C-alpha positions in Angstrom: -0.2 1.3 8.5 2.8 1.9 6.1 6.2 2.9 7.5 6.8 6.0 9.5 9.0 8.7 8.1 12.4 8.9 10.0 12.7 11.6 12.7 16.0 13.3 13.3 15.6 12.8 17.1 13.0 11.5 19.4 12.4 12.4 23.1 10.7 10.2 25.6 7.1 10.6 26.1 6.3 12.6 29.3 5.3 10.4 32.3 4.3 13.1 34.8 0.6 12.6 34.3 -2.1 10.5 35.9 -5.1 10.6 33.4 -5.3 10.3 29.7 -8.1 10.3 27.2 -7.8 8.6 23.7 -10.2 9.9 21.0 -10.4 8.1 17.7 -12.8 7.5 14.8 -13.3 3.7 14.9 -12.9 0.5 16.9 -9.3 -0.9 16.1 -7.7 2.6 15.4 -5.8 2.5 18.8 -4.8 -1.2 18.5 -2.5 -0.6 15.5 0.4 0.6 17.7 -1.0 3.0 20.4 -2.3 0.2 22.7 1.2 -1.1 23.4 2.0 2.4 25.0 -1.5 2.3 26.8 -0.7 -1.2 28.3 2.5 0.1 29.8 0.8 3.2 31.1 -2.1 1.3 32.8 0.3 -1.3 34.2 2.1 1.7 35.9 -1.2 2.7 37.5 -2.3 5.5 35.1 -5.9 5.9 34.0 -6.7 5.8 30.3 -10.2 6.2 28.8 -11.3 5.6 25.2 -13.8 7.7 23.3 -14.8 6.2 19.9 -16.6 8.6 17.5 -18.4 5.7 15.7 -18.9 2.1 16.3 -17.3 1.2 12.9 -20.5 0.1 11.3 -19.2 0.6 7.9 -16.0 -1.4 8.4 -17.0 -5.0 7.3 -18.3 -5.4 3.8 -20.2 -8.5 4.5 -22.1 -7.2 7.4 -25.0 -4.7 7.6 -24.3 -1.6 9.7 -26.4 -2.5 12.6 -25.1 -5.9 13.1 -21.5 -4.7 12.4 -21.7 -2.1 14.9 -22.8 -4.4 17.6 -20.0 -6.8 16.8 -17.3 -4.2 16.7 -18.4 -2.4 19.9 -18.2 -5.6 21.7 -14.8 -6.4 20.2 -13.5 -2.9 21.2 -14.7 -3.3 24.7 -12.8 -6.6 24.9 -9.8 -5.2 23.3 -9.6 -2.2 25.6 -9.8 -4.5 28.6 -6.8 -6.4 27.5 -4.6 -3.3 28.0 -6.3 -2.2 31.2 -8.8 0.4 29.9 -12.0 0.2 31.9 -14.0 2.9 30.5 -15.0 2.9 26.7 -17.5 5.3 25.3 -19.1 5.6 21.9 -20.6 8.8 20.5 -24.0 8.3 18.8 -24.2 11.4 16.5 -21.6 10.5 13.9 -21.5 7.8 11.2 -18.6 5.8 10.2 -17.2 6.6 6.9 -18.8 10.1 6.6 -17.8 11.8 9.9 -18.2 15.5 9.2 -15.8 18.2 10.2 -17.5 21.1 12.1 -18.9 22.4 15.2 -21.1 19.4 16.3 -18.1 17.2 16.4 -15.9 19.8 18.2 -18.6 20.2 20.7 -18.9 16.5 21.4 -15.2 16.0 21.8 -15.0 19.1 24.0 -17.7 17.6 26.2 -15.7 14.3 26.4 -12.6 16.3 27.5 -14.5 18.1 30.2 -16.1 14.9 31.4 -12.8 13.0 31.8 -10.5 15.9 32.5 -7.3 14.3 31.0 -3.8 15.8 31.2 -2.8 13.8 28.1 -5.1 13.6 25.1 -4.3 10.9 22.5 -5.6 10.7 19.0 -4.7 9.2 15.6 -2.8 10.5 12.6 -4.6 13.6 11.4 -2.3 14.3 8.5 -3.1 13.5 4.8 -0.9 10.5 4.5 0.6 7.5 6.4 4.4 7.8 6.2 4.1 10.0 3.1 3.0 7.1 1.1 -0.6 5.9 1.6 -3.6 8.3 1.7 -5.2 8.8 5.1 -9.0 8.1 5.4 -11.3 11.1 5.8 -12.6 10.0 9.3 -8.9 9.8 10.7 -8.2 13.2 9.4 -11.3 14.9 10.7 -11.4 13.2 14.2 -7.7 13.8 14.7 -8.0 17.6 13.8 -11.1 17.9 15.9 -9.3 16.3 18.9 -6.6 18.9 18.6 -9.2 21.7 18.6 -11.1 20.2 21.5 -8.0 20.4 23.7 -8.4 24.1 23.6 -12.2 24.4 23.2 -12.6 22.4 26.4 -10.8 25.1 28.5 -12.9 28.0 27.2 -16.1 28.6 29.0 -17.3 30.9 26.1 -16.9 28.1 23.5 -19.9 25.8 23.7 -21.3 27.4 26.8 -24.3 25.1 26.6 -22.0 22.3 27.9 -22.2 24.1 31.2 -25.9 24.9 31.2 -27.2 21.6 29.7 -24.7 19.1 30.9 -23.0 20.6 33.9 -19.6 20.2 32.2 -17.4 23.0 33.6 -14.3 24.0 31.6 -11.2 21.9 31.7 -8.0 23.6 30.7 -5.7 20.8 32.1 -4.8 19.2 28.9 -1.0 19.5 28.9 -0.2 17.5 25.6 -1.9 16.0 22.6 -0.1 13.0 21.3 -0.9 11.9 17.8 -0.2 8.1 17.2 0.7 6.9 13.7 1.9 10.5 12.6 4.5 10.6 9.8 6.2 13.4 11.8 7.0 11.7 15.3 8.6 13.7 17.9 8.4 11.4 21.0 8.5 7.6 21.8 7.3 5.3 24.5 9.4 2.2 25.0 7.1 -1.0 25.1 8.3 -4.3 26.6 5.6 -6.3 28.3 3.1 -4.2 26.5 3.8 -5.7 23.2 2.1 -9.1 24.1 -0.9 -7.3 25.5 -1.0 -5.1 22.4 -1.0 -8.2 20.2 -3.8 -9.8 22.2 -5.7 -6.5 22.1 -5.6 -6.3 18.3 -6.4 -10.0 18.0 -9.7 -9.2 19.8 -11.0 -7.5 16.7 -11.6 -11.0 15.1 -14.6 -10.2 12.9 -12.9 -7.1 11.5 -9.5 -8.9 10.9 -11.3 -11.8 9.1 -13.3 -9.4 7.0 -10.2 -7.2 6.2 -7.9 -10.0 5.4 -10.2 -12.7 4.1 -11.8 -15.8 5.7 -9.4 -18.0 7.4 -7.1 -15.3 8.6 -5.8 -16.1 12.1 -6.2 -12.9 14.3 -3.4 -13.6 16.6 -0.9 -14.4 13.7 -2.1 -11.2 11.9 -1.7 -9.0 15.1 1.7 -10.3 15.9 2.8 -10.2 12.3 1.8 -6.5 12.0 2.7 -5.2 15.5 6.1 -6.8 16.3 7.9 -5.6 13.1 6.3 -2.1 13.4 7.2 -1.6 17.1 10.8 -3.0 16.5 11.1 -0.6 13.5 9.9 2.3 15.6 12.3 1.5 18.4 15.3 1.6 16.0 14.6 5.3 15.5 14.6 5.8 19.3 16.9 3.6 21.7 16.9 0.3 20.0 14.1 -1.2 22.1 10.6 -1.5 20.6 8.6 1.6 21.0 5.4 3.4 20.0 6.0 6.8 18.3 3.9 9.9 18.8 3.8 13.4 17.5 3.6 15.4 20.6 1.9 19.0 20.9 2.6 20.6 24.1 -0.1 23.1 25.3 
């Protein structure tokens, strides 16, 4: 991800919560920075669950979608385990690269929020660009915006009432914040120390993806360290000097 726009001031991320749900489009989305914060939170005894809208089946040019999906799902589960995440779910109704904005996606994400009842909802950059430079992909934009909507939808029994009747999912209005990782407009920061090594190992678990992305022979550990350490240090310079993960925080 390209550099993040400088924020005038950053506040510490809230810590008075126990359950978080991270909702993103693809395997590896959380590993490009957010996983360092997740590692710190799980080490402190907090529960974090991952929900992936796709299995990333369109993410490796040299692999067909079915084979790619199986590999990337396995890599994501291994990656999540490195940072202390025990529950990883994949939605089955949306296709990598062509995720559609609309009610079906909002309904699925609302159901996920109701199932897991988080206080903190985490997603990825929903803005048009990364740092005002590189264009963001449609999947990221669509899923990030839908996650923000789902935080409210999940608490209203008259929005998607079939979730109660068909799935027994009562409304959950307990989301207190939505935290957007990778936003060009950060407002909050989470210092990461020991979490850096676990974040590097977590990103490196995406071996097939990294090799396909960077070319044959790319060492996943070297790639992960070379990407994450400078990014987290740079983010920390905007905060208190120590490495950090930045978020745009929407209170509810």
